[in-house]
C-alpha positions in Angstrom: -52.3 96.7 92.8 -48.5 97.0 92.9 -48.9 100.1 95.1 -51.3 98.1 97.4 -48.8 95.3 97.7 -45.9 97.6 98.5 -48.1 99.5 101.1 -49.1 96.3 102.8 -45.5 95.0 102.9 -44.2 98.2 104.5 -47.1 98.3 107.0 -46.6 94.7 108.1 -42.9 95.2 108.4 -43.5 98.1 110.8 -45.9 96.0 112.8 -43.4 93.2 113.0 -40.8 95.7 114.3 -43.1 96.5 117.3 -44.6 99.8 116.0 -48.2 100.9 115.7 -49.3 101.8 112.2 -52.0 104.2 110.9 -52.8 104.3 107.1 -54.6 107.5 106.3 -55.7 108.8 102.9 -57.3 108.1 99.6 -57.1 104.3 98.8 -59.3 104.8 95.7 -61.4 101.8 96.4 -64.9 101.5 97.9 -64.6 98.5 100.1 -68.2 97.3 100.8 -71.5 97.8 98.9 -72.5 100.2 101.7 -69.6 102.4 100.7 -70.8 102.9 97.1 -73.9 104.6 95.8 -74.5 102.2 92.9 -73.0 98.9 94.1 -76.1 97.0 93.2 -75.8 97.8 89.5 -72.1 97.1 89.3 -71.1 93.7 87.9 -68.8 91.5 90.0 -68.5 94.1 92.7 -67.0 91.7 95.2 -64.5 90.3 92.7 -62.7 93.6 92.2 -59.0 93.1 92.9 -58.8 96.2 95.0 -61.7 95.0 97.2 -60.2 91.6 97.6 -57.0 93.2 98.7 -58.8 95.3 101.3 -60.6 92.1 102.5 -57.2 90.6 103.3 -55.9 93.7 104.9 -58.9 94.6 107.2 -60.7 92.9 110.0 -64.5 92.8 109.8 -66.4 95.7 111.3 -67.4 95.4 114.9 -64.0 95.1 116.6 -64.8 91.7 118.0 -61.9 89.3 118.5 -63.6 86.5 116.7 -64.0 88.6 113.5 -60.3 89.1 113.1 -59.1 88.5 109.5 -56.5 91.2 108.6 -54.1 93.1 110.8 -55.9 96.5 110.3 -59.3 97.9 111.1 -61.4 100.5 109.2 -61.9 102.9 112.0 -65.0 104.5 110.6 -66.9 101.2 110.1 -65.7 100.2 113.6 -67.7 103.1 115.1 -70.4 103.4 112.4 -70.8 99.9 111.0 -74.3 100.5 109.4 -74.2 104.2 108.5 -75.4 104.6 104.9 -74.6 107.5 102.6 -71.2 108.0 104.3 -69.3 109.1 101.2 -66.1 111.0 100.8 -65.8 111.5 97.0 -68.3 112.8 94.4 -68.1 113.3 90.6 -67.5 117.0 89.8 -68.5 116.5 86.1 -72.0 115.2 87.0 -72.5 117.5 89.9 -73.3 114.6 92.2 -72.3 116.1 95.5 -75.6 118.1 96.3 -77.5 114.8 96.2 -74.7 112.8 97.9 -74.3 110.5 95.0 -70.8 109.3 95.7 -68.6 106.7 97.3 -66.2 106.3 100.3 -62.6 106.2 99.1 -60.8 107.8 102.0 -60.0 105.8 105.2 -58.3 106.0 108.6 -57.0 102.5 109.0 -55.2 101.4 112.2 -53.7 98.2 113.5 -56.1 96.2 115.5 -54.6 96.9 119.0 -54.3 100.6 118.4 -57.9 101.0 117.2 -59.4 99.0 120.1 -57.2 100.6 122.8 -56.8 104.3 121.8 -59.3 105.2 119.1 -62.3 107.1 120.5 -64.1 108.2 117.3 -63.8 108.3 113.5 -65.6 110.9 111.4 -66.1 112.3 107.9 -66.5 116.0 107.0 -68.6 116.2 103.9 -69.5 119.8 104.6 -65.9 120.9 103.9 -65.7 122.1 100.3 -62.7 122.7 98.1 -62.1 119.4 96.3 -64.0 116.4 94.9 -63.0 114.6 98.2 -63.8 115.6 101.7 -61.6 115.3 104.8 -61.7 112.3 107.1 -60.3 112.0 110.6 -60.2 110.2 113.9 -59.8 110.9 117.6 -57.2 109.1 119.6 -56.6 109.0 123.4 -52.8 109.1 123.4 -50.2 111.4 124.8 -47.4 112.8 122.8 -43.9 111.7 123.7 -41.0 113.5 122.1 -38.6 111.3 120.2 -34.8 111.7 120.6 -34.4 111.7 116.8 -36.5 111.7 113.7 -37.5 108.4 112.0 -35.1 107.3 109.3 -37.9 107.7 106.6 -38.7 111.3 107.8 -39.0 113.7 104.9 -36.5 116.1 106.5 -33.8 113.7 105.4 -34.8 114.0 101.7 -32.8 116.6 99.8 -36.0 118.2 98.5 -37.0 119.2 102.1 -33.5 120.0 103.4 -34.2 123.7 103.5 -31.4 124.7 101.1 -31.7 125.6 97.5 -30.7 122.8 95.1 -28.7 123.3 92.0 -30.1 122.2 88.7 -27.2 119.7 88.3 -28.8 117.5 91.0 -31.7 116.8 88.6 -29.5 116.0 85.7 -27.8 112.6 85.1 -24.7 112.2 83.1 -25.1 109.7 80.3 -22.3 107.4 79.3 -22.2 107.6 75.5 -21.3 104.6 73.3 -17.9 105.0 71.5 -19.5 104.4 68.1 -22.2 107.1 68.8 -19.5 109.5 70.1 -17.4 109.0 66.9 -20.4 109.6 64.7 -21.3 112.7 66.6 -17.8 114.1 66.1 -17.9 113.3 62.4 -21.3 115.1 62.1 -19.8 118.1 64.0 -16.8 118.2 61.6 -19.1 118.1 58.5 -21.2 120.9 60.0 -18.2 123.1 60.5 -16.9 122.4 56.9 -20.4 123.3 55.5 -20.4 126.6 57.5 -17.0 127.5 56.1 -18.2 126.8 52.5 -21.3 128.9 53.1 -19.2 131.9 54.4 -16.9 131.6 51.4 -19.9 131.8 49.0 -21.2 134.8 50.7 -17.9 136.6 50.5 -17.5 135.8 46.8 -21.0 137.1 46.0 -20.3 140.5 47.6 -19.3 143.2 45.1 -15.7 144.4 45.3 -14.9 148.1 45.8 -13.6 148.5 42.3 -16.8 147.1 40.9 -19.1 149.3 43.0 -17.3 152.5 41.8 -14.3 154.5 42.6 -16.1 157.0 44.7 -16.2 156.0 48.4 -18.2 158.9 49.5 -22.0 158.8 50.3 -24.0 159.0 47.1 -26.9 161.4 46.5 -30.3 159.9 46.1 -30.7 161.5 42.7 -27.8 159.4 41.4 -30.0 156.3 41.3 -32.5 158.0 39.0 -31.9 159.0 35.4 -34.1 161.4 33.5 -36.2 159.8 30.7 -35.3 161.0 27.2 -38.7 160.1 25.7 -40.6 162.7 27.7 -39.5 166.4 27.5 -38.9 168.1 30.9 -41.4 170.7 31.7 -40.0 174.2 32.3 -40.7 175.6 35.7 -41.8 178.9 34.1 -44.3 177.3 31.8 -47.8 178.8 32.1 -50.8 176.6 31.6 -53.4 177.8 29.3 -56.7 179.0 30.7 -59.6 176.6 30.3 -62.3 179.3 30.4 -64.0 178.1 33.7 -66.1 180.6 35.4 -65.7 180.9 39.1 -68.6 179.7 41.3 -70.6 182.1 43.5 -70.6 181.9 47.2 -74.2 180.5 47.3 -73.4 177.8 44.8 -70.4 176.7 46.9 -72.5 176.5 50.0 -75.2 174.4 48.3 -72.5 172.1 46.8 -71.0 171.5 50.3 -74.5 170.8 51.8 -75.3 168.3 49.0 -71.9 166.6 49.4 -72.3 166.3 53.2 -75.8 164.8 52.8 -74.5 162.3 50.3 -71.6 161.3 52.6 -74.1 160.9 55.6 -76.4 158.8 53.5 -73.5 156.6 52.4 -72.3 156.2 55.9 -75.8 155.3 57.1 -76.2 152.7 54.4 -72.8 151.2 55.1 -73.6 151.0 58.9 -76.9 149.3 58.2 -75.2 146.9 55.9 -72.6 146.0 58.5 -75.2 145.6 61.2 -77.3 143.3 59.1 -74.2 141.2 58.2 -73.0 140.7 61.7 -76.6 139.9 62.9 -76.7 137.2 60.3 -73.3 135.8 61.3 -73.7 136.3 65.1 -77.3 135.4 65.5 -76.6 134.1 69.1 -76.9 130.6 70.5 -79.9 128.6 69.7 -82.3 128.0 72.6 -81.6 125.0 74.7 -84.0 122.0 74.3 -86.1 121.0 77.3 -85.5 117.7 79.0 -88.3 115.2 79.0 -88.3 114.5 82.7 -88.6 118.0 84.1 -89.3 120.3 81.2 -86.2 122.4 82.0 -83.5 123.8 79.7 -80.7 121.2 79.2 -76.9 121.7 79.2 -74.6 120.9 76.3 -71.7 118.4 76.9 -68.9 117.2 74.7 -68.0 113.5 74.1 -64.4 113.0 75.4 -64.3 109.2 75.2 -62.2 107.9 72.3 -64.3 106.6 69.4 -66.4 107.7 66.4 -68.3 110.3 68.5 -65.2 112.0 70.0 -65.7 115.7 70.1 -69.4 115.5 69.3 -71.9 117.7 71.3 -75.0 116.5 73.0 -77.7 117.8 75.3 -78.6 116.3 78.7 -80.6 117.2 81.8 -79.0 120.1 83.8 -79.9 118.7 87.2 -77.2 117.0 89.4 -76.7 113.3 89.3 -78.4 111.3 92.0 -80.2 108.1 92.9 -82.8 107.1 90.2 -85.5 107.0 92.8 -84.9 110.7 93.8 -87.2 113.0 91.7 -84.8 115.9 92.2 -82.0 114.0 90.4 -81.1 114.1 86.7 -83.4 112.4 84.3 -82.3 110.2 81.4 -82.9 112.8 78.6 -80.3 112.7 75.8 -80.2 114.5 72.5 -77.4 114.8 69.9 -76.6 118.4 68.8 -77.0 119.1 65.1 -73.8 120.2 63.4 -73.6 123.9 62.7 
């Protein structure tokens, strides 16, 4: 509402200065019941503050002089006063666009004199995709007259659109610090430096001195870190092991032993593979089949509750068809089912 009031104040100031004004864009309010798909079921539709503001801003449709209320005219309702289903915004979450289950939030508003004298048409483009809104426009019978200079509120006068690269310092604001806060920050910095000096002194004192580490400054041999154990006698390199009396295997026995060993390895690998396969099948059994909705007998879709409350994050099933008027059999049915926790 604050934005609405500021917008109206600025528009009326331009009108008072002798300029024509066009307000074009998303006002985020469906003005009349004909501009909303479910206005009948909304409580206090006419009492909405945004709609009351639009009532004071706009003249009644029809462009007659006796119907004048506000300084502006909704150009689309001026040319199409009784057109139903003329919507410009649809819910993406509920997939309401295919069945035109939306509302009209986008307007081309002009001051009364401008709309009556120069507007020739006003239109919507619902077939243009790419957003949850669709474009709106109007046709004016005017001739372009070049201005000697840009308006004072033109964006080219803003530093963001000056065409030169801005330094990061333009986005930073220097803060004036309180003297008490500045003194405490300096004390904290001094304490931190003292602590760092003490830590460095402790590290130096903990390091071994050269006299303690040994007089030899040369690189030591790796064997110097290992001492031979006195409990176990060292084996002589020329010691011969006694013969155990094992008879060598024949060539056929060696081949048979290799075949048996390979078969055993293959059997173990097969058993291990089957065990892994059965384990992953039990873990990754795949999603459970979707339940069928009661209205159409078709597979549902799973949704997640995003509204704060006790059911936040909980999953549920609902009809997969797009949202539409309740009287349309092609629209979504009222099927609802909570998902069981896994």
